[in-house]
N, C-alpha and C positions, 0 to 999 in steps of 0.2 A: 223799241223806237219806230214810229211811221216808216214804210218804205220811201217817203218821198222827204223825212228828214235825212235818211241813209243816203239816198240820190244826193241831196244838197252839200251832205259831208265830202262825199265821195268826188264830186265837181269843183269844190272847193266854192261854191256858190256865185258857177262862174259858167259860159256855154263848153258842153265838151268838144264844141266842132273847132268853135271861133273866139272863147276865150270873153263874149260878150258878157257884159253882167247885167244888164235890163230885159225883161222881158222874158225871164226864165219861165221853162213847164216840163213835165217831165214828158217824154214821148217813147210810146211803144215802137220797140224793134220789130216789125211782123217777121211771122207767124206766130212768134211767143206769148204768153197769153197777158202779159202784163203786169203780173200780180208780184213777183220778184224783182229787185231793185238791178238783179244783173240780166233785167228782160228790158230796160228802160237806158234812156241817155238824157241828161239835163239841156236842154237847147234852147234857142232864143228865139223870140219870134220871127226874126228874117230866115233864120236857117229851118224853120219849122214852115214857115210858106213856101221857102222852095221845096224842098222837099216832098212836102205835100201835092205839090204843083200848084199852087193856089195864087201864087207870086212866078212871075217869068224868072228863069233862073242869071244871076247877076255871075259872071265865069271869075271875075274877079275876086268878088268873097269867096269862092273857094279854094283860092291859093292858102286858105288856112289849113286842107286837110294833110298837106305836106310834113305838118306837125302833129294834128290830132292821129293820124293814120297810124303813130306809134305808138300809143296807147297801148295799156296793158289791159284794158277796160273791153271784154269781148264786144260787147254791142256798140261803143263806139267803132270798134272798128270795123264791123260790119255797116254801120252804116257810111264809114269813110269809103270803104270800096265799092258800094253802089251809089255814091255821087260820083267817084272817080270814074264809074265805067258808066256811068250816064253822061259824063265830060270828057270821053275818051277821043273826040275831035280835036284836043287842045293836046298840043306836045306834050307841056308838064302834066298834066293829067296820067298821057299813058306811061310817061316815064316813071310818075309813081305808082301807078297798077302795078309796073316791073316789079317796083321794091317793095311792096307791101306786102306782109306775111301772116296767111290766117293758118292757122290748124285746118285738120280735116273736119272740125265736127263746125267751127264755124267759117270756111267754104261753104257746106252746106246750109248753113243756116242762112249766110248770105245770097247765097244764090234760090234758096227756096220763098224768098220775098220779095224778090227783085222784079220788079217789071221797070223797062228801058221807057224813059221819057219820050223816045225817038222812034218808041215800037208802035206804029199807028194799026198793027193788026191788034194788040194787047187790048183786052178788054176792062174797063176800071172801072168801079162802083166807086157812084159819088153819092153823095144823100143830097137833102134837097139844098143845102147850104153851098153843095162845090166841093166839099171835102172827102178826100177818097178815103173809102171804106174797106177792109182787110178781114181775113176770116178768124173770128174771135172777138172784134170788136163789140162793142156795148151800145145799141141807139136807142133813143126812143122817139113816139110819135106822136108828128106835128097835126094831126087829123084823126079823130075817130073812124075806125072802119068794121066795116059791116062783113064777118070770116065768112066766103062760100062754104057753103056745106055743115057749117054749124050754127048755133040757135044764142051766140053771145057776138058783141060787139067789141071789138078791143076799142079800149078808149085813148083818148088823148093824153099825151104825157106818159103812156105805159113805157117801162124799160124792157128793152128786149137784151139780154146779155149773150155772148157765145156766138156770133150769128156767124152764117155761114154763107158763100155766095154762090148763086147760079151761075156754072160755069160760062155757058155760052149767052147770057144774058143781061148784060150791064145796067137793066133796069128791075133787077129783081133779086134780092136777098132771101135767105132761111132762117126764122128763128122761131122760138118755144115761146107762145102766149094762152096763159090759162094750161099751162103743161101740154097742149097741143101744138105740133110744129106746123107752124103755116110761111105761105109764100107772100112777102109783102114786098111792095114797088117801092123803089129807094127814093121816089121823089115826096112819100110820106114819113120821111123819118129823116133825124138830126143825128150825128154821131156825140155821145155822153163825153 
Protein backbone atom coordinates (compact mmCIF):
# COMPACT_ATOMS: atom_id res chain seq x y z
CA UNK A 1 0.00 0.00 0.00
CA UNK A 2 1.23 3.51 -0.80
CA UNK A 3 1.97 6.07 1.91
CA UNK A 4 -0.85 8.23 0.52
CA UNK A 5 -3.36 5.35 0.84
CA UNK A 6 -2.22 4.60 4.40
CA UNK A 7 -2.56 8.27 5.30
CA UNK A 8 -6.09 8.46 3.84
CA UNK A 9 -7.09 5.34 5.81
CA UNK A 10 -5.61 6.64 9.08
CA UNK A 11 -7.41 9.97 8.69
CA UNK A 12 -10.70 8.50 7.53
CA UNK A 13 -10.49 10.77 4.45
CA UNK A 14 -10.85 13.88 6.65
CA UNK A 15 -8.49 16.67 7.59
CA UNK A 16 -6.72 15.46 10.73
CA UNK A 17 -6.90 18.96 12.19
CA UNK A 18 -10.36 20.34 11.34
CA UNK A 19 -12.27 17.33 9.89
CA UNK A 20 -12.88 19.00 6.50
CA UNK A 21 -13.38 16.56 3.63
CA UNK A 22 -12.49 18.75 0.62
CA UNK A 23 -9.08 19.69 -0.77
CA UNK A 24 -7.14 17.11 1.23
CA UNK A 25 -3.39 16.72 0.81
CA UNK A 26 -0.50 15.18 2.67
CA UNK A 27 1.65 17.59 4.65
CA UNK A 28 5.17 16.75 5.77
CA UNK A 29 5.79 17.73 9.38
CA UNK A 30 9.30 19.20 9.34
CA UNK A 31 12.03 18.32 9.96
CA UNK A 32 10.99 14.71 9.26
CA UNK A 33 11.69 13.25 5.82
CA UNK A 34 8.07 12.71 4.79
CA UNK A 35 8.73 9.25 3.37
CA UNK A 36 6.85 7.45 6.18
CA UNK A 37 3.16 7.86 7.00
CA UNK A 38 4.13 8.79 10.57
CA UNK A 39 5.95 11.90 9.24
CA UNK A 40 2.78 13.23 7.58
CA UNK A 41 -0.65 14.61 8.38
CA UNK A 42 -3.61 14.76 6.03
CA UNK A 43 -4.86 18.35 5.96
CA UNK A 44 -7.26 20.50 3.95
CA UNK A 45 -6.31 23.44 1.74
CA UNK A 46 -7.45 25.93 4.41
CA UNK A 47 -5.23 24.46 7.13
CA UNK A 48 -2.29 24.11 4.73
CA UNK A 49 -2.48 27.73 3.56
CA UNK A 50 -2.53 29.04 7.13
CA UNK A 51 0.17 26.69 8.43
CA UNK A 52 2.55 27.66 5.63
CA UNK A 53 1.60 31.33 6.03
CA UNK A 54 0.35 31.67 2.46
CA UNK A 55 -2.93 32.93 3.96
CA UNK A 56 -3.50 35.00 7.09
CA UNK A 57 -4.36 32.99 10.18
CA UNK A 58 -8.10 32.86 10.89
CA UNK A 59 -8.18 32.39 14.67
CA UNK A 60 -11.74 31.03 14.64
CA UNK A 61 -10.77 28.23 12.25
CA UNK A 62 -8.22 26.90 14.74
CA UNK A 63 -10.71 26.20 17.55
CA UNK A 64 -10.65 22.74 15.94
CA UNK A 65 -7.34 22.18 17.75
CA UNK A 66 -9.27 21.71 21.00
CA UNK A 67 -10.17 18.27 19.61
CA UNK A 68 -7.28 17.37 17.31
CA UNK A 69 -4.66 18.01 20.01
CA UNK A 70 -5.87 14.79 21.68
CA UNK A 71 -5.04 12.67 18.61
CA UNK A 72 -3.00 9.52 19.14
CA UNK A 73 -0.95 10.43 16.04
CA UNK A 74 2.31 12.16 16.95
CA UNK A 75 2.46 14.23 13.75
CA UNK A 76 -1.03 15.63 14.42
CA UNK A 77 -0.10 16.54 18.00
CA UNK A 78 3.11 18.22 16.81
CA UNK A 79 1.23 20.39 14.29
CA UNK A 80 -1.44 21.18 16.91
CA UNK A 81 1.24 22.26 19.43
CA UNK A 82 2.93 24.50 16.85
CA UNK A 83 -0.32 26.19 15.84
CA UNK A 84 -1.44 26.63 19.45
CA UNK A 85 1.93 28.19 20.18
CA UNK A 86 1.47 30.61 17.26
CA UNK A 87 -2.00 31.47 18.60
CA UNK A 88 -0.87 31.86 22.22
CA UNK A 89 -2.13 35.47 22.32
CA UNK A 90 -5.61 33.91 22.47
CA UNK A 91 -6.79 32.78 25.90
CA UNK A 92 -8.31 29.52 24.64
CA UNK A 93 -5.04 28.63 22.86
CA UNK A 94 -2.98 29.27 26.02
CA UNK A 95 -5.38 27.03 27.96
CA UNK A 96 -5.04 24.31 25.33
CA UNK A 97 -1.23 24.60 25.39
CA UNK A 98 -1.37 24.01 29.16
CA UNK A 99 -3.38 20.82 28.58
CA UNK A 100 -1.73 19.27 25.51
CA UNK A 101 0.60 16.35 26.25
CA UNK A 102 3.59 15.47 24.11
CA UNK A 103 6.17 12.92 25.21
CA UNK A 104 9.83 13.96 25.12
CA UNK A 105 10.43 12.77 21.55
CA UNK A 106 7.32 14.51 20.20
CA UNK A 107 8.15 17.73 22.06
CA UNK A 108 11.67 17.69 20.61
CA UNK A 109 10.12 17.20 17.14
CA UNK A 110 7.63 20.03 17.71
CA UNK A 111 10.29 22.46 18.87
CA UNK A 112 12.86 21.42 16.25
CA UNK A 113 10.76 22.45 13.27
CA UNK A 114 8.93 25.35 14.91
CA UNK A 115 9.18 28.91 13.65
CA UNK A 116 6.83 31.36 15.34
CA UNK A 117 4.72 33.35 12.90
CA UNK A 118 5.25 36.45 15.01
CA UNK A 119 9.04 36.01 15.23
CA UNK A 120 10.21 38.88 13.05
CA UNK A 121 13.85 37.91 13.41
CA UNK A 122 13.30 34.36 12.12
CA UNK A 123 14.84 33.64 8.75
CA UNK A 124 12.21 31.97 6.59
CA UNK A 125 13.16 30.51 3.24
CA UNK A 126 10.44 30.79 0.57
CA UNK A 127 10.36 29.51 -2.99
CA UNK A 128 9.42 31.59 -6.05
CA UNK A 129 5.71 31.09 -5.22
CA UNK A 130 6.06 32.17 -1.58
CA UNK A 131 5.81 28.64 -0.16
CA UNK A 132 7.95 28.11 2.92
CA UNK A 133 10.88 25.74 2.45
CA UNK A 134 12.30 23.55 5.19
CA UNK A 135 15.39 21.36 5.32
CA UNK A 136 14.78 18.07 3.56
CA UNK A 137 12.25 19.44 1.05
CA UNK A 138 12.48 18.79 -2.65
CA UNK A 139 12.44 21.63 -5.19
CA UNK A 140 12.63 21.97 -8.94
CA UNK A 141 14.47 24.67 -10.86
CA UNK A 142 12.25 27.17 -12.70
CA UNK A 143 15.15 28.49 -14.79
CA UNK A 144 18.31 27.00 -16.28
CA UNK A 145 21.26 28.12 -14.16
CA UNK A 146 24.96 28.33 -14.96
CA UNK A 147 26.79 26.81 -12.00
CA UNK A 148 29.80 28.89 -11.03
CA UNK A 149 33.09 27.06 -10.83
CA UNK A 150 31.84 24.17 -12.98
CA UNK A 151 31.35 23.41 -16.65
CA UNK A 152 27.69 22.41 -16.47
CA UNK A 153 24.33 24.17 -16.50
CA UNK A 154 21.56 23.06 -14.13
CA UNK A 155 18.60 22.71 -16.49
CA UNK A 156 15.14 24.10 -15.88
CA UNK A 157 12.92 21.42 -14.31
CA UNK A 158 15.81 19.66 -12.56
CA UNK A 159 14.62 18.16 -9.27
CA UNK A 160 16.79 18.89 -6.26
CA UNK A 161 15.89 16.63 -3.35
CA UNK A 162 16.75 16.85 0.33
CA UNK A 163 17.75 20.51 0.31
CA UNK A 164 19.44 22.21 3.25
CA UNK A 165 18.91 25.83 4.20
CA UNK A 166 21.61 28.48 4.39
CA UNK A 167 21.04 29.50 8.01
CA UNK A 168 21.91 33.17 7.78
CA UNK A 169 20.47 33.93 4.32
CA UNK A 170 16.76 33.48 3.50
CA UNK A 171 17.49 33.73 -0.23
CA UNK A 172 19.82 30.72 -0.46
CA UNK A 173 19.48 26.95 -0.18
CA UNK A 174 21.95 24.14 -0.81
CA UNK A 175 21.35 21.00 -2.81
CA UNK A 176 23.00 18.42 -5.04
CA UNK A 177 22.85 18.77 -8.82
CA UNK A 178 24.83 16.32 -10.97
CA UNK A 179 26.37 14.94 -7.78
CA UNK A 180 27.80 18.31 -6.76
CA UNK A 181 26.61 20.37 -3.83
CA UNK A 182 25.69 23.89 -4.94
CA UNK A 183 24.05 27.01 -3.55
CA UNK A 184 20.79 27.95 -5.27
CA UNK A 185 18.83 31.17 -4.95
CA UNK A 186 15.29 30.52 -3.67
CA UNK A 187 13.79 32.80 -6.34
CA UNK A 188 14.80 30.18 -8.95
CA UNK A 189 13.05 27.18 -7.35
CA UNK A 190 9.57 25.93 -6.60
CA UNK A 191 8.70 23.33 -3.98
CA UNK A 192 7.89 19.85 -5.27
